[in-house]
DRENGU-982327 format. One line per field, with one value per residue (C-alpha): residue number from 1; residue in three letters; x, z, y. Coordinates in Angstrom, 2 decimals. Each point is the difference from the previous one (the first is absolute). Example, Ala and Ser with C-alpha at 12.3 -4.5 7.8 and 13.67 -1.06 7.14 Angstrom:
nr	(1:2)
rest	(ALA:SER)
c1	(12.30:1.37)
c3	(7.80:-0.66)
c2	(-4.50:3.44)
% end
This chain:
nr	(1:2:3:4:5:6:7:8:9:10:11:12:13:14:15:16:17:18:19:20:21:22:23:24:25:26:27:28:29:30:31:32:33:34:35:36:37:38:39:40:41:42:43:44:45:46:47:48:49:50:51:52:53:54:55:56:57:58:59:60:61:62:63:64:65:66:67:68:69:70:71:72:73:74:75:76:77:78:79:80:81:82:83:84:85:86:87:88:89:90:91:92:93:94:95:96:97:98:99:100:101:102:103:104:105:106:107:108:109:110:111:112:113:114:115:116:117:118:119:120:121:122:123:124:125:126:127:128:129:130:131:132:133:134:135:136:137:138:139:140:141:142:143:144:145:146:147:148:149:150:151:152:153:154:155:156:157:158:159:160:161:162:163:164:165:166:167:168:169:170:171:172:173:174:175:176:177:178:179:180:181:182)
rest	(MET:ARG:SER:LEU:SER:GLU:ALA:SER:ARG:SER:ILE:PRO:VAL:VAL:ALA:VAL:ALA:ALA:ALA:LEU:ALA:ALA:CYS:SER:HIS:SER:GLN:PRO:ALA:PRO:THR:PRO:ALA:PRO:GLU:PRO:THR:PRO:VAL:ALA:GLN:PRO:ALA:PRO:PRO:PRO:PRO:PRO:ALA:SER:PRO:PRO:VAL:ALA:PRO:ALA:PRO:SER:PRO:PRO:PRO:PRO:VAL:GLN:VAL:ALA:ALA:ILE:SER:ILE:TYR:PHE:THR:PHE:ASN:SER:ALA:ASP:LEU:GLY:GLU:GLU:ALA:LYS:THR:SER:LEU:THR:ALA:PHE:SER:GLY:ALA:ALA:GLN:SER:ARG:PRO:ASP:LEU:ASP:PHE:ARG:ILE:GLU:GLY:ASN:CYS:ASP:GLU:ARG:GLY:THR:THR:GLU:TYR:ASN:LEU:ALA:LEU:GLY:GLN:ARG:ARG:ALA:ASP:ALA:ALA:LYS:ASP:TYR:LEU:VAL:ARG:LEU:GLY:VAL:PRO:ALA:SER:ARG:ILE:ALA:THR:VAL:SER:ASN:GLY:LYS:GLU:LYS:PRO:ARG:ALA:LEU:GLY:HIS:ASP:SER:GLN:SER:TRP:ARG:GLU:ASN:ARG:ARG:GLY:ASP:LEU:MET:PRO:VAL:ALA:GLN:THR:ALA:ALA:GLN:ALA:SER:ARG)
c1	(192.93:0.59:-3.10:1.16:3.22:-1.75:-2.34:2.84:1.60:-3.09:-0.68:2.75:-1.17:-3.56:1.18:1.99:-2.92:-2.32:2.38:0.34:-3.71:-0.41:2.55:-1.65:-3.31:1.35:1.18:-2.54:-1.83:1.26:-2.07:-1.37:1.50:-2.21:-2.05:1.47:-1.76:-1.66:1.54:-2.57:-0.87:-0.65:-3.69:-1.07:-0.55:-3.63:-1.85:0.07:-2.74:-2.76:-1.05:-3.06:-3.19:-1.48:-3.72:-2.00:-0.31:-3.38:-1.82:0.24:-2.97:-2.58:0.32:-2.26:-2.33:-0.85:-3.06:0.82:-1.78:0.51:-1.18:-1.80:-0.41:-3.34:-2.71:2.39:0.59:3.37:2.99:2.86:3.65:-0.03:-3.06:1.63:3.15:-2.05:-2.06:3.15:1.41:-3.36:-0.24:3.37:-1.14:-3.43:1.49:2.17:-3.12:-2.35:-1.86:-1.42:-2.65:-0.24:-2.66:0.26:-2.33:-0.47:-0.64:-0.87:-0.09:-3.26:-0.55:-2.46:-3.14:-0.19:-0.67:2.83:2.48:-1.05:0.71:3.33:1.04:-0.69:2.07:2.89:-0.18:-0.21:3.00:2.12:-1.20:0.73:3.53:0.62:-1.33:2.42:2.77:-0.98:-2.39:-2.93:-3.23:-1.87:1.88:-1.03:-3.42:-0.97:-2.56:-0.88:-0.61:-0.62:0.15:-1.41:3.31:2.10:3.36:0.28:-3.07:1.03:-1.45:3.29:2.39:2.20:-3.00:-1.37:3.39:0.09:-3.47:0.67:1.63:-0.05:0.60:1.55:-0.03:0.62:-2.87:0.25:-1.35:-2.84:0.66:-1.86:2.14:3.23:-0.84:-0.45)
c3	(-74.79:-3.26:-0.14:2.84:-1.70:-3.21:1.90:1.62:-3.29:-1.50:2.90:-0.90:-3.59:1.10:2.44:-2.64:-2.37:2.66:0.85:-3.61:-0.39:3.06:-1.30:-3.32:1.64:2.57:-2.59:-0.41:-3.22:-2.19:0.37:-3.16:-1.13:0.95:-2.78:-1.21:1.30:-2.92:-0.81:0.45:-3.33:0.02:-0.22:-3.45:-0.27:0.45:-3.20:-0.92:1.74:-2.35:0.15:2.16:-1.95:-0.04:0.57:-3.04:-0.23:1.12:-2.47:0.68:1.76:-2.40:-1.02:2.04:-2.08:2.03:-0.65:-1.67:-0.90:-3.15:-0.35:-2.72:-0.84:0.29:-2.33:-1.73:-0.42:-1.71:1.61:0.91:0.04:3.74:-0.39:-2.90:2.05:2.89:-2.32:-1.67:3.37:0.99:-3.22:0.65:3.40:-1.35:-2.78:2.51:1.97:-2.31:3.13:0.54:-1.71:0.34:0.52:-1.08:1.62:-1.70:2.37:-0.41:2.12:1.31:-2.80:-2.75:0.02:1.25:-3.53:-1.55:2.69:-0.36:-3.74:0.56:2.68:-2.43:-2.75:2.48:1.03:-3.66:-0.96:2.68:-1.09:-3.68:0.88:2.08:-2.84:-2.45:2.47:-0.07:2.90:-1.30:-0.14:1.49:3.28:0.39:1.16:0.02:2.00:0.46:3.42:-1.45:2.91:2.52:1.62:0.61:1.66:1.12:1.45:-0.52:-2.53:-1.33:-2.87:2.01:0.99:-3.54:-1.39:2.48:-1.05:-3.79:-0.09:-1.13:2.69:-1.15:2.28:-0.22:0.77:0.43:-2.83:0.51:-0.82:-3.33:-0.97:0.91:-2.30:-3.16)
c2	(-176.36:0.61:1.91:2.20:0.80:0.74:2.21:1.84:0.65:1.39:2.35:2.43:0.04:0.66:2.64:1.82:-0.16:1.30:2.82:0.94:-0.07:2.17:2.46:0.30:0.81:2.38:2.46:2.73:0.16:2.77:3.22:1.29:3.26:2.94:1.43:3.25:3.08:1.74:3.34:2.76:1.51:3.74:0.82:1.02:3.74:1.02:0.74:3.65:1.90:0.87:3.61:0.51:-0.12:3.44:0.09:0.84:3.75:1.16:2.15:3.67:1.48:1.34:3.61:2.20:2.09:3.05:2.08:3.30:3.20:2.02:3.59:1.92:3.65:1.78:-1.32:-2.43:-3.73:0.48:-1.72:2.31:-1.08:-0.67:-2.24:-1.88:-0.59:-1.37:-2.21:-1.37:-1.07:-1.45:-2.01:-1.68:-1.19:-0.97:-2.13:-1.88:-0.99:-1.91:-1.14:3.50:2.04:3.78:2.63:3.61:2.51:3.36:2.92:3.68:3.11:1.45:2.46:-0.97:-2.09:-3.54:-1.33:1.98:-1.17:-3.64:0.18:1.82:-2.50:-2.86:1.68:0.37:-3.66:-1.09:2.19:-1.69:-3.46:0.70:1.08:-3.14:-2.18:1.70:-0.88:-3.68:-0.55:-2.10:2.01:-2.96:0.52:3.66:1.19:3.66:1.92:3.64:1.48:3.45:2.42:-2.50:-1.10:3.11:-0.52:3.63:1.66:3.64:2.44:1.36:-0.65:-2.41:-2.13:0.05:-1.10:-2.91:-1.11:0.06:-3.42:-3.57:-2.63:-3.28:-3.01:-3.72:-2.38:-3.77:-2.09:-2.41:-3.68:0.42:2.98:-1.80:-2.94:2.06)
% end
């Protein structure tokens, strides 16, 4: 019996040990501390706005060179003050347009012979060209021609019509590719 009594004595010890073991396991495991919530940092300020890029300026439109007429007195190829003023303005526009050539047509009224008026018309065209060349327009860009009395602007037979027909007509003409490359 001795073994029974020894067994009975060891039961309480085993029971206490088992209870203690059960107690130690029944305690919940410690919960880890929650991770701290990160503090929101203010957003960095946006970079300064760069000024909008302006488109490259487009070149100004080319100067228009309008055809003009200058007038002469009877039987003369001399340039009057009004003609010189008109030619000076024309030369400024002509010099700003190196892509254009020019033609000057000398005209006369109906009085006089055909041969005489052709020669006078040529002197008038040449006088206008010479003046433009002195103002800086290259002579190579200016062609002259005489119409004599063959292209009247006014068809009357009076002083007003004759005055209108004693003129030099200046007009721009486009250059050919060969002329533009010189």
